[in-house]
C-alpha positions, 0 to 999 in steps of 0.5 A: 801128589800131582801139581801144576804151576801156572804163571803170568808175569808182565815184569818177570817177577812172578815168572821167576818165583813160579820157576822156583816154586815149580822146581820145589814141587817137582811140578810142570810149569805152564807159562801164560803169554798174551797173544797181543802186546799190551799197553797200560791203557788196554790193561786198564780197559780190560780191568774196568770192562771185565774182559778176558784177553786172548792168551796161550796156551789155552787151559784145555790144552795144558791142564791135566788132572792134578791135585793142586794148581798153583797160580802165580801172577800180579795184582793190577788195580786190586784185581787178579791180572787179566791174563789169568782170568781164562784159567780161573774161568776154566777152574769154575767148570773143571773143579780142582784145588788151587792156590793163588800167589802174587808178588806185586808192588804193594805201594798202595797197600794190601788187596783185600778184594782178591779172595772174593774175586777168586771165589767169584771167578772159580766158584770156590775159595783158594786152598791158599792165598798169598798176596806178597808185596815188593814193599816188604823187600825194600827198606821202609824208610823212606816209604817205597813209591809205586815207581820204585816197586814197579821197577824192582826185579826180584833178586836170587835171595828174594826168590829163595826167601819167598819160595820158602814162605810159599812152600810153608803155606802150601804144606798140609 
């Protein structure tokens, strides 16, 4: 089976998790980088105005025929992080089975609109959708704040635990 892992990460959490998943799958790991550095304001504007920021590498130059593409990236304001949008658009015209996995804060709760957004952007539902939250890694009392979840960086034990959960979900 030929798999490709594609990740975008602003904080490094999704990238660390993607590295681990790629290793477990013996898959190529494509790391998306933004062409320009961004501010929180530009991120919010991209989300509001449905923009697709410039990223590298471009999907045409990196995605080869494969059985499964595993996309890992954060969820921002209940939406897939905008740097992944170009790859989702590519999947709409180059059908391939895909999974979407995210580790994000979760202080504001779950992201119920992710499945619909993915289907709209790719033309089909993902084979696997995991919306993982840092709040699940922190003590529940006191309730984790957005500031605490934003500052949290995955520890090696977290990566092992989350990779196991992902591999179970990806198994047929």
